[in-house]
C-alpha positions in Angstrom: -42.7 80.6 60.1 -43.5 77.1 60.7 -46.1 75.0 58.4 -48.5 75.2 61.6 -48.3 79.1 61.4 -48.9 79.4 57.9 -51.8 77.0 58.0 -53.5 79.0 60.8 -52.8 82.3 59.0 -54.2 80.8 55.7 -57.4 79.7 57.6 -57.9 83.1 59.4 -57.8 81.5 62.9 -57.2 83.8 65.5 -54.1 82.8 67.4 -51.3 84.3 69.5 -47.6 83.2 69.2 -45.9 82.5 72.5 -42.3 81.7 71.9 -40.0 81.0 74.8 -36.4 79.9 75.2 -36.4 75.8 75.1 -33.7 74.6 77.5 -34.7 71.2 77.5 -34.2 69.0 80.6 -36.4 67.0 83.2 -39.9 68.8 82.9 -40.5 67.3 79.4 -41.5 69.8 76.5 -45.1 70.5 77.4 -44.3 71.4 81.1 -41.4 73.4 80.2 -43.4 75.1 77.9 -46.2 75.9 80.8 -43.4 76.9 83.0 -41.7 79.5 80.7 -44.9 80.9 79.8 -46.3 81.2 83.2 -49.7 79.3 82.2 -51.8 76.9 84.2 -50.0 73.5 82.8 -53.9 72.1 82.4 -54.2 74.9 79.4 -51.0 73.5 77.7 -51.9 70.6 75.4 -49.3 68.0 74.0 -49.6 66.6 70.5 -49.4 62.7 70.2 -49.1 60.3 67.4 -50.9 56.9 67.9 -51.0 53.7 65.3 -53.9 51.8 64.9 -52.3 48.9 63.0 -50.9 51.2 60.3 -53.6 53.8 60.5 -51.9 56.9 62.3 -54.0 59.5 63.9 -53.5 62.3 66.4 -54.2 62.9 70.1 -54.2 66.2 71.6 -54.1 66.2 75.7 -53.1 68.3 78.3 -49.3 68.0 79.1 -50.2 67.3 83.0 -52.2 63.9 81.8 -51.2 60.4 80.4 -52.9 59.1 77.2 -55.2 56.3 77.6 -54.5 54.4 74.9 -57.8 52.3 75.2 -59.9 55.4 75.1 -58.1 56.7 72.4 -58.8 53.7 70.3 -62.6 54.1 71.3 -62.7 57.7 70.0 -61.0 56.8 66.7 -63.5 54.0 66.3 -60.5 51.5 66.2 -59.8 48.4 68.2 -56.5 49.4 69.6 -53.8 52.0 69.1 -50.1 52.1 70.4 -48.0 55.1 70.7 -46.4 55.9 67.3 -42.8 55.1 66.7 -41.1 58.7 67.2 -39.1 58.5 63.7 -42.3 57.7 61.9 -44.5 60.5 63.8 -41.5 62.8 62.5 -41.6 61.5 59.1 -45.5 61.6 59.0 -45.9 65.2 60.5 -42.8 66.9 59.2 -42.2 68.2 62.6 -39.4 66.9 65.3 -40.8 65.2 68.6 -41.3 67.9 71.0 -42.5 70.1 68.4 -45.3 68.3 66.5 -48.2 70.6 66.0 -51.7 69.7 65.5 -51.6 72.3 62.7 -49.7 72.0 59.4 -49.0 68.5 59.3 -47.8 66.9 56.0 -51.2 65.0 55.7 -54.1 65.5 57.7 -54.6 62.6 60.2 -57.7 61.8 62.2 -57.7 63.8 65.5 -59.3 63.5 68.6 -58.8 66.1 71.4 -59.2 65.4 75.1 -62.5 66.8 76.3 -61.0 69.0 78.9 -59.8 71.5 76.2 -63.4 72.6 76.2 -63.1 74.0 79.8 -60.9 76.7 78.8 -61.5 79.8 76.7 -58.0 79.3 75.2 -55.4 76.7 75.0 -51.9 76.3 73.9 -50.5 73.9 71.4 -47.2 73.4 69.9 -46.6 76.2 67.3 -44.1 73.7 65.0 -41.1 73.8 66.6 -39.6 73.3 70.0 -39.8 76.7 71.9 -43.0 78.2 70.0 -46.6 77.4 71.6 -49.7 79.0 69.8 -52.7 79.9 71.9 -56.4 79.2 70.4 -59.6 78.6 71.2 -60.6 75.1 71.5 -63.5 75.5 69.4 -61.2 76.6 66.7 -59.0 73.7 66.9 -61.8 71.4 66.9 -63.6 72.8 63.7 -60.7 73.4 61.7 -59.2 69.9 62.0 -62.7 68.4 62.1 -61.5 66.7 65.4 -63.5 64.3 67.8 -63.7 65.6 71.2 -63.7 62.7 73.8 -62.4 61.5 77.3 -58.7 60.5 76.3 -57.0 60.6 79.5 -57.1 58.1 82.8 
């Protein structure tokens, strides 16, 4: 039971757990998950942390895309952001890189979700460890995290 699953269950958010064998390799965590679960990679979202001059925030985007730092900064109302140092991301969230979930983080950070999430009835995000994804409705993700939906990929 990860903190993400504990939070989902406590909030009563409908979700489905999808464990898979994490083998590592060249695909990257998100594409590995999509392949292992046999789902459209555009439905699998990765959780990234950005740093806006000491202000951390979460960006959730499809694993098939690259985060636009300019768009992320705009969505967060910041002048600029950069990718968060992985060690800082792990300390801040309580998760290891490749298993960072938007749910159950140590401290709730401002969160932005790519607008493409709304194209799907269900999306997959990390369940809080490598080898575990959670399937949720994008609207539940947005509502529970009080997230902003915006274009985040270039």
